[in-house]
C-alpha positions in Angstrom: 0.1 0.3 -0.1 3.2 2.2 1.4 4.5 1.6 -2.4 1.8 2.3 -4.7 1.3 5.5 -2.3 4.9 6.3 -3.0 4.4 5.6 -6.8 1.3 8.2 -7.2 3.1 10.7 -5.6 6.2 10.3 -7.5 4.2 10.3 -10.8 2.4 13.4 -9.7 5.2 14.7 -9.0 6.8 14.2 -12.8 3.7 15.2 -14.3 4.1 18.7 -12.7 7.3 19.2 -13.3 6.6 17.9 -17.1 3.7 20.8 -17.3 5.5 23.3 -15.8 8.8 22.9 -18.2 6.3 23.2 -21.4 4.8 26.3 -20.5 7.9 28.2 -19.7 9.2 31.1 -21.1 12.4 30.6 -23.3 14.8 33.4 -24.0 14.6 35.1 -27.6 16.5 38.1 -28.3 17.5 41.4 -27.2 15.6 44.2 -28.1 16.3 48.1 -28.2 12.5 49.4 -29.3 12.5 53.1 -30.3 9.2 54.4 -28.7 6.7 56.2 -31.0 3.5 58.3 -30.4 1.6 55.4 -32.4 3.1 52.7 -30.0 4.4 49.1 -30.2 2.4 46.4 -29.2 4.2 43.2 -27.6 3.8 40.5 -30.4 1.3 37.5 -30.0 3.4 34.4 -28.6 5.9 37.0 -26.9 6.5 38.4 -23.3 8.5 41.5 -23.0 11.2 42.0 -19.8 11.7 46.0 -20.0 14.9 46.7 -17.8 15.8 50.0 -18.8 14.8 53.3 -20.5 16.8 55.3 -22.7 16.2 59.2 -21.9 17.2 61.9 -23.9 17.5 65.2 -22.2 19.2 65.8 -19.0 19.1 69.0 -16.7 21.4 70.1 -13.7 19.7 70.7 -10.6 20.3 73.3 -7.7 22.7 71.2 -5.9 24.8 70.9 -9.1 24.2 66.9 -10.1 22.9 66.5 -13.5 19.3 64.5 -13.5 16.6 63.6 -16.0 13.3 63.1 -15.2 11.5 60.7 -18.0 8.5 59.0 -18.7 6.8 56.9 -21.3 3.5 55.4 -21.6 2.0 52.1 -21.2 -1.3 50.8 -22.2 -2.4 55.0 -21.7 -1.2 54.7 -18.1 1.6 56.8 -17.1 5.3 55.5 -16.1 7.9 57.3 -14.9 11.8 56.8 -14.2 14.0 59.4 -12.4 17.7 58.4 -13.6 20.4 60.1 -11.8 23.9 60.5 -13.8 27.3 59.2 -12.9 28.0 55.4 -12.5 24.7 54.7 -10.2 21.1 55.2 -12.0 18.4 55.2 -9.0 14.5 54.3 -10.2 12.2 56.6 -7.8 8.4 55.4 -8.7 5.7 58.2 -8.9 1.9 58.0 -9.0 1.0 54.9 -11.1 4.5 54.6 -11.9 6.4 51.1 -12.0 10.1 50.1 -11.8 12.2 48.3 -13.6 11.9 45.5 -14.7 8.4 45.2 -16.2 7.3 42.1 -17.5 4.7 42.8 -20.6 2.0 40.2 -21.9 1.4 39.9 -25.3 -0.9 43.0 -26.9 0.6 45.5 -24.4 1.0 48.7 -26.0 4.3 51.1 -25.2 4.3 54.6 -26.3 6.3 57.7 -26.2 5.9 60.4 -23.1 8.6 62.5 -22.0 12.3 62.6 -22.9 12.2 58.6 -23.6 13.4 57.5 -26.6 13.8 54.0 -26.5 13.2 51.1 -23.8 15.6 48.0 -23.3 13.9 44.4 -23.5 14.4 41.2 -23.5 12.2 39.2 -25.3 11.0 35.5 -24.4 8.5 33.1 -26.5 5.6 31.8 -24.9 5.2 28.8 -27.1 
């Protein structure tokens, strides 16, 4: 009886492991996606991991450090990123914002906002 239970548990665990392996994301490519006002959609069968934004403007603040505030639009919602110049980048969230990385399912639409020219993306296949 105990051996039947152990065999049943082993078969159940192996079938769960196999089903998880079939639905795993598979790396496809690294992208630098230029944003436009019209927007770009995540293709069907793909998942995007947005890892950073490329900001195309800088200004000097009162303490002499260089910084830029920029944002992009995801599905008609505001998303922002505050980047400090130098070797380290510090991300700060604002109202209705997300920090990187951001995982985007198929059909998500990215479009330009303020001072963001592109997004660095890792693309995965879902099938």
